[in-house]
N, C-alpha and C positions, 0 to 999 in steps of 0.2 A: 158511303163516302170513304175515300182513301186519304189518310192523314199525310200531308206533305212533309217531306224530309227537310231538315235544317240544311242551310247552304253548305255547311262544313261537316256534314255527317249526320247520322241518325240522332233523333232526340233521345237524350239520356236523363235518367232520374238523378237528381242531385245526390251525391254521396253523403253518408251519415256525418262524416267529419266536417264537410262543408256546411251542412245544416247546423251542426253544433257551433261552428265558428260564426255563422251568421247570427244565431241566437245570442252568442256571447257578445258580439259587437253591438246588437240592439240593446242588450242589458247594460253594457258599458255606457252607451250613450244615455240611457235612462238614468243610470247612477250618477253620471256626470251632471245631468240636468238637475237631479235632486240635490247633489252637493252644491251646485251653483245657487239653487234656491235657498238652501240652508245658510250658505255664506251671506247671501243677500239679506236674509232675515236677521242674522247676527249683526251685520253691519248696520242695519236700520235700528236694531235694539240698542246698540251702544253709541248711537249718534247723539251728541250733546244738545241738539236742538229740541224743539217741543215734541209734537206728535207726528206730524207729516210735514217736515220742513219743505218750504217752497224753494229755497236755495240752500242746498247742503253745504256749499263751500263758503268760507269766510269771505265777506265782501271785500273787494279790492279797495285799498286806500286811494287808488288813483281815480275812483269814481267821483263825480262832481259833487255829490252831496254827502258821501259817507263820512268825511272828516269833520263836518260842520255840526258838532255836538252842542257847543255853547251857542245860545241864541235860537235854537230850534224849538219847536212846539213841545216836544217831549221834555226838553230841558226846563221849560216854563212850568210843566206839570211837576217836575221834581222840585223846583223852587217853592211851589205852593205846598207840597207835602213837607218840605223843610220847615216852612213857617208853621204848619200844623203840628209837627213834633215839638217845635220850640214852645208853642202855647201849651201843649199837653204837659211838657216837663216843667213849665212854670207852675202849673197847678199841682204837679206831683212833688216837686222839691221844696215848695214853700214851707212845708211843715218841718223840714230839716233845720230851717232857720228859726221858725216861730217856736219850735219846741224848747229852745234854749230859754225863752222868755215865759213860756206857758207853765213849765214845771221846774221844780227845784233840782239841784244837782244830785241829790240822794234818791230821787224818785226814778231809778233805773227801770223798775218794772213797768211803771206807767208809760215811760218813754218807749220801751220796746214794744208794748202792746199797741200803742197808737201808731208807731212807725210801721209795724207789720200789718196793720189793719187794711191798708191800701191793697196789699197783695192777696188778702182773703177774697176780695171781690174780683181782683184782676185775674186770678187763676180760675175762678168759677165761670167767667163769662166768655172765655176765649173760644171754646169749641162751638158754642151756640152762635157767637158772632161770626165765626168763619162760615158756618152754614148759611146764615142770613145774607152775608156778603156775596156768596156765590149764587144765591137764589134771587135776591132783590137788587144787587148791584153795590159796589163799594162806596159810591158817593153817598147814597141814602144812609147807610149804616154809619159812615164817618160823620155825617151831620148830626145824627142822633147822639153820637158819642160826645161831640162838642157841646151840645145843648145840656146833656146831663152833667158833664164835668163842670161847666160854668155855673149851673144852678146849685149843685151840692157844695162847690167851693165857697160860694157867697154865703151859704147858710151856716158854715162852721162857727163863725164868731158868736152865734146866738147862745151857745152853751159850751164852755171850755172844759167841762168835766171829762174824765177819761172815756167813758163808754159812749156818750153822745158824739164826741169827736171821732172815736174809733168807728162808730156806725156810719157817719158821713164819709169818712175816708174809705170805708169798704164800698160804699155806693159809687164813689169816684173811681175806685178800681174797677167796678163792674162796667162803668161807662168807658173808661180808657182801654179796657180789654178788647173793645171792638175796633180800636184804632188801627193797629198793625195788620190784623187779618184783612181789613178793608183796603189798606194801602197795598198789601201784597197782591190782592186781586186786581187792583188797578194797574200795578206794574206789569203783571203778566200779559196785559193787553197792549201796553204802551211801549215797553222797553225790549229791544232785541237782545238775544242771549249774550252777545259779545259786549254789551254795555251794562250788564247787570251789576257788576262790581262797583262801577262809578255811580250808578243810580242809587244803590244802597248806601254808599258812602255819603252822598249828598243829603239824602233824607235823614239818615241817622245823625248827621252833624247838627241837625236841629235840636236833638236831645242835648248835645253839649252846650249849644248856645243858650238854650233854656235853663240848663243847670247853672251856667256861668252867671246869667242875669239874676236868677233867683238867689244864688249864694252870695253874689257880690252886692247886688242892689237891695236885697232883703234887709240886712242889718241896718243899712243907711235909711231905708224907708221906715223901719221900726223906730230907730232913734230919732228921726226927724218928727214923726207923729207921736212919739213917746208912748206907743202901744203896738201890739202885734197884729191887731185886727185888719189894718189896711193891706197886709200881705195877702190875705185871702180875697178881699174885695177886688183888688187890682188884677190879680191873676184870674179870678172868675170872669171879670169883664173882658179881659183879653181873649178868653175862649169864646165868648159871645161874638166878639168882633171877627175872629177868624171864621166862625160859623157863617157869618154873612158873606165873607169873601169866597168861601168854598161853594156856597149856594149860587153865587153869581158868576163865578169864573171857571170852576173845574168841569171838565168834560169826562164822562164815564169811559169812553173809548175814543181812539183816533178816528174811527168811522163817524162818530157823532160830530166831532170837530170838523171833519172834512165836509160833511153834509151842511154844516153852517157856513161854509166858505172860508174858514179861518185856517185850514191846514192845506198845504200845497200837495198836489198830486205826486210830486217828486219825493217829499218826505214820507208820504203814505207808502210809496213803493219801497223806500228804504226800511221802514218799520217792518213791512211784510217780509223783507229779505232775511230777517232773523227771528221770525216767529211762525207759528202755524195756527190753524183754526182751533180755538179752545172749545172743548166739548163740555156742555153742561149736563152732567150725568144725573139721572133720576135717583139713583141709589149711590151711597158713599161706602166704599169698601174699608170700613174702619178695621175690620179683622186683618186685612192685608197690611194696613198701615202698622198695626201693633205687632205684627209678626215679621216685619221686614228688618233684617239686621242692619243694612245700610242706613235706613231711616232712623232706627233706634240709636245708631251711633251719633247721628246729628242731634237727636234729642238729648243724648248724654252730654255732649260738649256744650250744648245750649244751657243746660242746667248748671254745669260747672263754671262756665263763663259768667253767667248771671249772678252766681253766689258772690263772687268778689266784687263785681261792679255795683250791685245793689247794696251790698254792705257798706261800701265807701260812700255812696250817695246818702245813706241814712245816717252814718256815724262820723263822717269826716269832721264836721264842726265840733262835735263832742270830743273827738279824739284830740284835736289841737288844744281844746280848752282844758281838758282834764289831765292829759299827759304832759303837756308842755306849758300850761298856764298862759296860753295866748289870750290877750284881752279882747274885748268885743270890737274895738276899733280896728284890730288887725286880723280878726278871725275871718272876716269876709274875704280878704285878700288871699290868705293862705288856703282857704277852702276852695277858691276858684282856680288857683294855680294848676292843680293836677288835671283839671278838665279842659284847660285851654289847648293843650296839645292834641287832644283826641280828634277833632275834625281835620287838622292838618295831616296827621299821620294816617287817618282813615282815607282821605282823598288821595294822598300820595301812594299808599299801599294799593288802593283799588285801581288807580291809573296804571300802576306797575303791573297788576294782575291782568288788566285788559290788554296791556302792551305785550305781555307774554303770550296771550291768546292770539294776538295778531301775528306773532312770530311762529305760529303753529305749535306752540307748546301744548301738551295735552291738558284738557280741562281738569281732569282728576288730579293731575300732578300740581296744577296751580292751586286748586282748592286745598289740598293737603299741605302744601308748602306755606301758604299764607296763614293757615290755621296753626301750624307749628310755630311760626314766628309770633303770632298774635297771642298765644298762650304760654309758650316756653319762656319768652323774655319777661313778661309780667310775673311768672312764677318765681323766677330768680330774684326779681326786685322785691316781692313780698317776703321771700325768705330772708333777704338782707334786712328788711324792716323789723324782723323779729329780734334782731340784735340791738335795736335802739331802746335805750332805757329812759324812764321819765326824768325830765330835767326842766330847767327854765328855757324860755324861747331864745335866749341869747347863747346857749351852749352849742358846741360843735355838733353834738349828736342831733340836735334839732334840725340844723341845716342839712345834715346828711339825710335825715328822714324826709325833709321837704323834697330834695332832689330825687331821692329814690321813689317817693310816692308819685311825683310827676312822671317819671319814666315808666313806672308800673302801670299807671292808669292810661297814659298816652299810647303806649305800644299796643294796647288792646285794639287800637284802630285797625291793625292789619287784618283782623278777623272778618272785616266786611268783604274782603276779596276771597275769603275762605269758606268756612261752614255757613256763614250768614247768607250766602248766595245759593247754597246747595238746595234749598227747598224749591226754588224755581227750576233747578236743573233736573231733579228727579220726578217732579210731578206738577207741571205747569197748570194743568186743568184742575188740579186739586190743591193748588198752593195755599188757598185761604184755609183749607181744612188741615193741611200738613203743618202750616205755621201756627195755627191756633192751638193744636194739640201740644206742640213743642213749647210754645210760649206759656201755656198753662203749667207745664212741668217746670219751666224756668221761673215762673212766678212763685212756685212753691219755695224756691230758694230765697225769694224776697220775704216770705213768711218766716222761714226757719233761721235765716242768717241773723236778723236783729234779735230774735229770741235767744238763740244759742250764744250770740256775742254778749247780750245783756247778762245772761247767766254766768258766763265766764269772767267778765270783767267786774261784775258786782262783788266778787270775792276779793279780788286784788287787781289794782290798776295795772300792775306789771304783767298781767295775763294777756295783754295784747299780743305778746309773742306767740302764744298758742293760737290766737285768732289768725294771725298772718301766716303761720305755717300751715294751718288748715286750708287757707285760700290757695297757697302754693301747691299743696298736695292735690286739691281738686282740679286745679288748672292742668297739672301734669296728667292726671287720670283721664280727663276729658280729651286732651290732645292725643294721647296714645290710642284711646278707643277709636277716635275719628280716623286717625291715620291707618289703623289696622282694617277697618270695616267699611269705610265710606265709599260710595260710588257717585259718579257725576253724569250718568246717562239717564234717560227717561225710564223709570221703573213703573210708575203708575200712569197708564195711558187712559 
């Protein structure tokens, strides 16, 4: 056979240069493809949604349902969790009022031991509660939490000695340690990422309302009954009442509510637009959690923030009474004042944070900015409180202390749009585990703060200046660490 010639001349072997050029072009195309894949992986890694977002873009506010937050099914879930936290804090704060009547003014050791006992149990149960919430569902664990809290609270009046009360308070701490890990697990399924700040501000406002009711209504109830025991009976029964409501009304997931015919298809689609399928892992990477610098920065700011807040919850009535000689009839009013502003500032700050996200401001920038405001401003206020000297309640220094305390406690509400939402950002499938570990560390501050404060002020009542400067320093340390190392994309998939 004779090989035919090409139309334009004899067939020629490709030159070496042309072969090398072709190989270079092929390699270049392959490199470009690899680079494109690497960029795609990086873009997915830093996306602020959950694991595999169904709609990566922020939903348009022109959509028919996207702006209808109030009145929605997810809003009703948040209101129910708001009531849950209110009842929990009624049972937590009642001792801050009752302890004034249970022990004498010079029994600072007994007071500090009993006040810190709650956090012994609270710190010990968090991690296990987070595991059970992820395994068996948030609703079941939340119901067990309310049952235990109500029962132990009603049993406290049986024996008012230090160690029996401390033991029952520790059991209450164990039960309440399951509350927030369960709620965070529920939120991961119900709330889109662009509504997390508002969601946390609403449910955490229940803490403030419970604190206000306990501090304001507690002294009046005790004086009306001429004893402190009704403080525990009423708050215990309130927890049993909320238990019944949770059992009857709360749905574990929006899919469960949709299957019952109570959730519209439109809202189900909207919830799906800001979340992805949550994975229930068989093994939990605790080693990765404890070696992740961004996560540890969130744990650090959690601990520092809780130190000041839990200290105020425990010692505020005693502070007004011992430093400024506020009588019992006015103590409730001045103890409540600093807590009134928290829910308003929290909701305002969280709404502002979500508004920034709707304007395409970076999620990490929003989280760090809100955290800086939520800790920097209170740090300044507590430093100013260190200059207030003991005097009568009618002196100018007292009124300056009241205003500064209100500002210092209220401005903490900006944190809900900051680090408090970060657990849902970095690990939505592990959120109950991440939050439970961090909350355990934060609860340690609830143990240490009353003990350290009691040791400091037992020597001299003027040593409150040391206490307040310590709070300010911790706030600054926590804020700086979070701003330096925090991340807001999914780290734990």
